[in-house]
Short mmCIF file of the C-alpha atoms (twelve columns), coordinates in Angstrom:
data_MODEL
# 
_entry.id   MODEL 
# 
loop_
_atom_site.group_PDB 
_atom_site.id 
_atom_site.type_symbol 
_atom_site.label_atom_id 
_atom_site.label_alt_id 
_atom_site.label_comp_id 
_atom_site.label_asym_id 
_atom_site.label_seq_id 
_atom_site.Cartn_x 
_atom_site.Cartn_y 
_atom_site.Cartn_z 
_atom_site.pdbx_PDB_model_num 
ATOM 1   C CA . MET A 1   -7.752  47.480 52.984 1 
ATOM 2   C CA . ILE A 2   -7.964  46.669 49.284 1 
ATOM 3   C CA . GLU A 3   -11.524 46.404 48.024 1 
ATOM 4   C CA . PRO A 4   -12.638 45.535 44.516 1 
ATOM 5   C CA . ARG A 5   -13.634 48.545 42.440 1 
ATOM 6   C CA . PRO A 6   -17.383 49.057 41.961 1 
ATOM 7   C CA . SER A 7   -17.319 47.817 38.355 1 
ATOM 8   C CA . VAL A 8   -15.698 44.559 39.495 1 
ATOM 9   C CA . THR A 9   -18.166 44.155 42.366 1 
ATOM 10  C CA . ARG A 10  -21.103 44.687 39.996 1 
ATOM 11  C CA . PHE A 11  -19.660 42.121 37.607 1 
ATOM 12  C CA . ALA A 12  -19.015 39.585 40.403 1 
ATOM 13  C CA . ASN A 13  -22.645 39.969 41.510 1 
ATOM 14  C CA . ALA A 14  -23.812 39.550 37.912 1 
ATOM 15  C CA . VAL A 15  -21.714 36.399 37.564 1 
ATOM 16  C CA . ALA A 16  -23.251 35.007 40.768 1 
ATOM 17  C CA . ARG A 17  -26.757 35.713 39.434 1 
ATOM 18  C CA . ALA A 18  -25.941 34.152 36.053 1 
ATOM 19  C CA . GLU A 19  -24.367 31.075 37.619 1 
ATOM 20  C CA . ARG A 20  -27.272 30.681 40.045 1 
ATOM 21  C CA . ALA A 21  -29.768 30.946 37.163 1 
ATOM 22  C CA . GLN A 22  -27.862 28.429 35.047 1 
ATOM 23  C CA . ALA A 23  -27.362 25.832 37.765 1 
ATOM 24  C CA . GLY A 24  -30.561 26.417 39.702 1 
ATOM 25  C CA . ALA A 25  -31.069 27.784 43.168 1 
ATOM 26  C CA . GLY A 26  -28.368 27.362 45.727 1 
ATOM 27  C CA . HIS A 27  -26.507 29.185 48.429 1 
ATOM 28  C CA . ASP A 28  -23.912 31.675 47.282 1 
ATOM 29  C CA . SER A 29  -21.265 29.441 48.852 1 
ATOM 30  C CA . GLU A 30  -22.113 26.720 46.313 1 
ATOM 31  C CA . VAL A 31  -22.295 29.297 43.542 1 
ATOM 32  C CA . ALA A 32  -18.881 30.690 44.554 1 
ATOM 33  C CA . GLN A 33  -17.410 27.179 44.392 1 
ATOM 34  C CA . ARG A 34  -18.748 26.665 40.872 1 
ATOM 35  C CA . ILE A 35  -17.462 30.097 39.825 1 
ATOM 36  C CA . THR A 36  -13.948 29.568 41.168 1 
ATOM 37  C CA . MET A 37  -13.694 26.146 39.573 1 
ATOM 38  C CA . ARG A 38  -14.856 27.606 36.268 1 
ATOM 39  C CA . LEU A 39  -12.355 30.475 36.572 1 
ATOM 40  C CA . HIS A 40  -9.651  27.896 37.189 1 
ATOM 41  C CA . GLU A 41  -10.683 25.867 34.171 1 
ATOM 42  C CA . GLU A 42  -10.893 28.824 31.795 1 
ATOM 43  C CA . LEU A 43  -8.161  31.153 33.060 1 
ATOM 44  C CA . GLY A 44  -5.766  28.335 33.846 1 
ATOM 45  C CA . LYS A 45  -5.249  28.068 30.102 1 
ATOM 46  C CA . LEU A 46  -3.906  31.624 30.102 1 
ATOM 47  C CA . VAL A 47  -2.094  32.134 33.416 1 
ATOM 48  C CA . GLY A 48  -1.515  28.500 34.317 1 
ATOM 49  C CA . ASP A 49  -3.063  26.385 37.042 1 
ATOM 50  C CA . ALA A 50  -0.531  27.564 39.630 1 
ATOM 51  C CA . GLY A 51  -1.250  31.196 38.734 1 
ATOM 52  C CA . VAL A 52  -4.971  30.769 39.272 1 
ATOM 53  C CA . ASP A 53  -4.333  28.912 42.539 1 
ATOM 54  C CA . VAL A 54  -2.187  31.783 43.840 1 
ATOM 55  C CA . LEU A 55  -4.783  34.392 42.882 1 
ATOM 56  C CA . LEU A 56  -7.528  32.374 44.539 1 
ATOM 57  C CA . ARG A 57  -5.543  31.904 47.760 1 
ATOM 58  C CA . ARG A 58  -4.909  35.643 47.942 1 
ATOM 59  C CA . SER A 59  -8.576  36.364 47.182 1 
ATOM 60  C CA . VAL A 60  -9.661  34.248 50.139 1 
ATOM 61  C CA . VAL A 61  -7.217  36.080 52.431 1 
ATOM 62  C CA . LEU A 62  -8.486  39.483 51.275 1 
ATOM 63  C CA . ALA A 63  -12.152 38.503 51.568 1 
ATOM 64  C CA . ARG A 64  -11.571 37.049 55.024 1 
ATOM 65  C CA . ARG A 65  -10.487 40.474 56.341 1 
ATOM 66  C CA . ALA A 66  -13.951 41.924 55.850 1 
ATOM 67  C CA . HIS A 67  -15.822 38.639 56.362 1 
ATOM 68  C CA . PRO A 68  -14.530 36.780 59.454 1 
ATOM 69  C CA . VAL A 69  -17.076 34.022 58.807 1 
ATOM 70  C CA . LEU A 70  -14.606 32.832 56.126 1 
ATOM 71  C CA . ALA A 71  -11.994 32.013 58.793 1 
ATOM 72  C CA . GLY A 72  -12.135 28.278 58.060 1 
ATOM 73  C CA . VAL A 73  -12.141 28.642 54.268 1 
ATOM 74  C CA . THR A 74  -9.002  27.869 52.291 1 
ATOM 75  C CA . ALA A 75  -8.282  27.761 48.584 1 
ATOM 76  C CA . GLY A 76  -7.193  24.445 47.207 1 
ATOM 77  C CA . PRO A 77  -6.014  23.180 43.848 1 
ATOM 78  C CA . GLY A 78  -8.315  23.298 40.869 1 
ATOM 79  C CA . GLY A 79  -10.283 26.270 42.125 1 
ATOM 80  C CA . THR A 80  -11.697 24.468 45.129 1 
ATOM 81  C CA . LEU A 81  -12.720 26.326 48.277 1 
ATOM 82  C CA . ALA A 82  -12.282 23.963 51.214 1 
ATOM 83  C CA . GLY A 83  -14.403 24.734 54.237 1 
ATOM 84  C CA . LEU A 84  -16.921 26.893 52.420 1 
ATOM 85  C CA . LYS A 85  -19.630 24.270 52.535 1 
ATOM 86  C CA . ASP A 86  -18.788 23.464 56.181 1 
ATOM 87  C CA . ALA A 87  -19.081 27.142 57.011 1 
ATOM 88  C CA . ALA A 88  -22.480 27.192 55.299 1 
ATOM 89  C CA . LEU A 89  -23.651 24.319 57.496 1 
ATOM 90  C CA . GLU A 90  -22.240 25.740 60.722 1 
ATOM 91  C CA . GLY A 91  -22.017 29.443 59.881 1 
ATOM 92  C CA . PRO A 92  -23.455 31.868 62.406 1 
ATOM 93  C CA . GLU A 93  -24.956 34.141 59.792 1 
ATOM 94  C CA . LEU A 94  -25.859 32.859 56.361 1 
ATOM 95  C CA . ALA A 95  -26.089 36.357 54.876 1 
ATOM 96  C CA . GLU A 96  -22.529 37.153 55.979 1 
ATOM 97  C CA . LEU A 97  -21.277 33.897 54.486 1 
ATOM 98  C CA . GLN A 98  -22.998 34.665 51.193 1 
ATOM 99  C CA . ASP A 99  -21.454 38.147 51.131 1 
ATOM 100 C CA . GLY A 100 -18.064 36.612 51.865 1 
ATOM 101 C CA . ALA A 101 -18.404 34.072 49.074 1 
ATOM 102 C CA . ARG A 102 -19.206 36.842 46.593 1 
ATOM 103 C CA . ALA A 103 -16.282 38.858 47.976 1 
ATOM 104 C CA . ILE A 104 -13.872 36.013 47.147 1 
ATOM 105 C CA . VAL A 105 -14.970 36.181 43.514 1 
ATOM 106 C CA . GLY A 106 -14.748 39.980 43.485 1 
ATOM 107 C CA . HIS A 107 -11.234 39.948 44.926 1 
ATOM 108 C CA . PHE A 108 -10.134 37.326 42.398 1 
ATOM 109 C CA . ILE A 109 -11.283 39.477 39.497 1 
ATOM 110 C CA . GLU A 110 -9.787  42.612 41.092 1 
ATOM 111 C CA . LEU A 111 -6.401  40.899 41.456 1 
ATOM 112 C CA . LEU A 112 -6.566  39.858 37.828 1 
ATOM 113 C CA . VAL A 113 -7.373  43.474 36.896 1 
ATOM 114 C CA . THR A 114 -4.352  44.642 38.879 1 
ATOM 115 C CA . LEU A 115 -2.072  42.204 37.089 1 
ATOM 116 C CA . ILE A 116 -3.180  42.510 33.480 1 
ATOM 117 C CA . GLY A 117 -5.354  45.623 33.317 1 
ATOM 118 C CA . GLU A 118 -9.065  46.209 33.529 1 
ATOM 119 C CA . ASP A 119 -9.929  45.917 29.849 1 
ATOM 120 C CA . LEU A 120 -8.168  42.604 29.356 1 
ATOM 121 C CA . ALA A 121 -9.208  41.097 32.696 1 
ATOM 122 C CA . MET A 122 -12.842 42.073 32.354 1 
ATOM 123 C CA . GLY A 123 -12.850 40.896 28.749 1 
ATOM 124 C CA . LEU A 124 -11.556 37.487 29.805 1 
ATOM 125 C CA . ALA A 125 -14.049 37.230 32.659 1 
ATOM 126 C CA . ARG A 126 -16.938 38.334 30.458 1 
ATOM 127 C CA . ALA A 127 -15.949 35.700 27.889 1 
ATOM 128 C CA . VAL A 128 -16.403 33.054 30.592 1 
ATOM 129 C CA . TRP A 129 -19.850 34.449 31.549 1 
ATOM 130 C CA . PRO A 130 -21.356 36.180 28.513 1 
ATOM 131 C CA . SER A 131 -24.807 35.906 30.123 1 
ATOM 132 C CA . ALA A 132 -23.769 37.957 33.179 1 
ATOM 133 C CA . VAL A 133 -25.707 41.210 32.991 1 
ATOM 134 C CA . GLU A 134 -24.413 43.941 35.255 1 
ATOM 135 C CA . GLU A 135 -26.863 46.224 37.013 1 
ATOM 136 C CA . GLU A 136 -26.152 49.928 36.840 1 
ATOM 137 C CA . GLU A 137 -25.418 51.843 40.028 1 
ATOM 138 C CA . ARG A 138 -28.294 53.895 41.349 1 
# 
């Protein structure tokens, strides 16, 4: 199974923290929705709206493999994640849903890294979230 590299996972977690701090408290499912819509808005200029939509759909599929709680989640146009909020309301385990939501973001960035290279992909992502501070591995 393809998993995001540790540097991408750390960055995805940093983005979630930064987005949560900027928009106030909220479940990671809401944070993930804001992140994917922002990725769509910013990266759509570079790879096109359809390109971002494809990457997001694939990210959901990859995240779903390790997080079955995402079974009802689908990627829609404009960076939307249909079913994520419903899963949060009905989800059996909130912690698993939150992990899954962060995994979607991590897989999106990892796919972008695979397509255009780590330096360029991470540079683009960091430009969208300059306030995202990554924690070092311990």
